[in-house]
C-alpha positions as CSV (number, residue, x, y, z in Angstrom):
1,X,51.2,8.7,78.6
2,X,49.8,7.9,75.3
3,X,49.0,10.3,72.4
4,X,47.5,10.5,69.2
5,X,46.7,12.4,66.5
6,X,42.7,12.1,65.1
7,X,44.1,14.3,62.1
8,X,47.3,13.5,61.1
9,X,47.8,10.1,58.5
10,X,44.4,9.8,57.7
11,X,43.7,7.5,54.7
12,X,40.7,6.4,53.2
13,X,39.8,3.0,51.3
14,X,38.2,2.6,48.3
15,X,35.3,0.5,49.2
16,X,34.7,0.7,52.4
17,X,35.4,3.2,55.7
18,X,38.8,3.0,57.0
19,X,39.3,2.3,61.0
20,X,42.7,2.7,62.9
21,X,43.1,1.9,66.6
22,X,44.7,5.5,67.8
23,X,44.9,4.6,71.9
24,X,44.4,1.7,74.0
25,X,43.8,2.3,77.9
26,X,42.8,0.6,80.6
27,X,39.3,1.4,80.4
28,X,38.8,2.2,76.8
29,X,39.8,1.8,72.9
30,X,40.3,4.7,70.8
31,X,39.5,4.4,67.0
32,X,39.4,6.7,64.2
33,X,37.2,5.9,60.8
34,X,37.9,7.7,57.6
35,X,34.6,7.5,55.7
36,X,34.8,8.5,52.1
37,X,31.7,10.1,50.8
38,X,28.6,7.2,50.3
39,X,30.6,4.9,52.1
40,X,28.6,2.4,54.4
41,X,28.8,0.9,57.4
42,X,26.1,-1.7,57.4
43,X,24.4,-2.5,60.8
44,X,26.4,-4.4,63.4
45,X,26.4,-3.7,67.5
46,X,29.1,-4.1,70.2
47,X,29.2,-6.3,73.4
48,X,30.5,-2.9,75.4
49,X,29.1,0.4,75.7
50,X,30.4,3.2,72.9
51,X,30.6,7.0,72.6
52,X,30.7,7.8,68.8
53,X,31.6,11.4,67.9
54,X,31.4,13.2,64.5
55,X,35.1,14.8,64.2
56,X,34.8,16.2,60.3
57,X,32.0,15.6,57.9
58,X,28.6,14.4,58.4
59,X,27.1,11.0,59.0
60,X,23.9,9.9,58.7
61,X,23.2,7.3,61.9
62,X,20.8,4.6,61.7
63,X,19.7,3.3,65.3
64,X,16.2,1.1,65.7
65,X,15.0,1.6,62.4
66,X,15.4,5.8,62.5
67,X,18.2,7.8,60.9
68,X,19.7,10.7,62.5
69,X,22.0,13.4,60.7
70,X,24.8,14.1,62.8
71,X,27.6,16.8,62.5
72,X,30.9,17.6,62.9
73,X,31.0,18.1,67.3
74,X,28.0,16.0,68.1
75,X,28.3,12.7,69.6
76,X,26.2,9.5,70.5
77,X,26.5,7.3,73.5
78,X,25.0,3.5,73.0
79,X,24.8,0.7,75.6
80,X,26.0,-2.7,74.1
81,X,23.6,-4.8,72.0
82,X,22.5,-1.7,70.1
83,X,22.1,-2.4,66.4
84,X,23.4,0.6,64.5
85,X,25.2,1.8,61.0
86,X,26.7,4.9,59.5
87,X,26.2,6.3,56.0
88,X,28.9,9.1,55.1
89,X,26.8,12.1,54.0
90,X,29.5,13.8,53.3
91,X,33.8,12.7,53.7
92,X,33.9,12.5,57.1
93,X,36.0,11.5,60.3
94,X,34.2,9.7,63.1
95,X,35.8,9.3,66.4
96,X,34.5,5.4,68.1
97,X,35.3,4.6,72.0
98,X,34.7,1.3,73.0
99,X,34.2,1.2,77.0
100,X,36.1,-2.1,78.5
């Protein structure tokens, strides 16, 4: 059994989002991304399916040329190789689940 807290020991980088590995299981990796207001994670893609959850704050989530505003409690699932980007409208905490 493993335990972790998405709310404990949260730190922010001055210039870019801070990414911390919280847990790794046989099936997934669970990360916390801490965004200061106005920080941007440029367009990228992953080799595996992912689920993104907004734990705190507001994120403009870009995908395929459009943007959707995600707020606390919202989730988005993406298939592998789907280009996406994130912009923190407010200070935000994001949980990222990467499937293995």
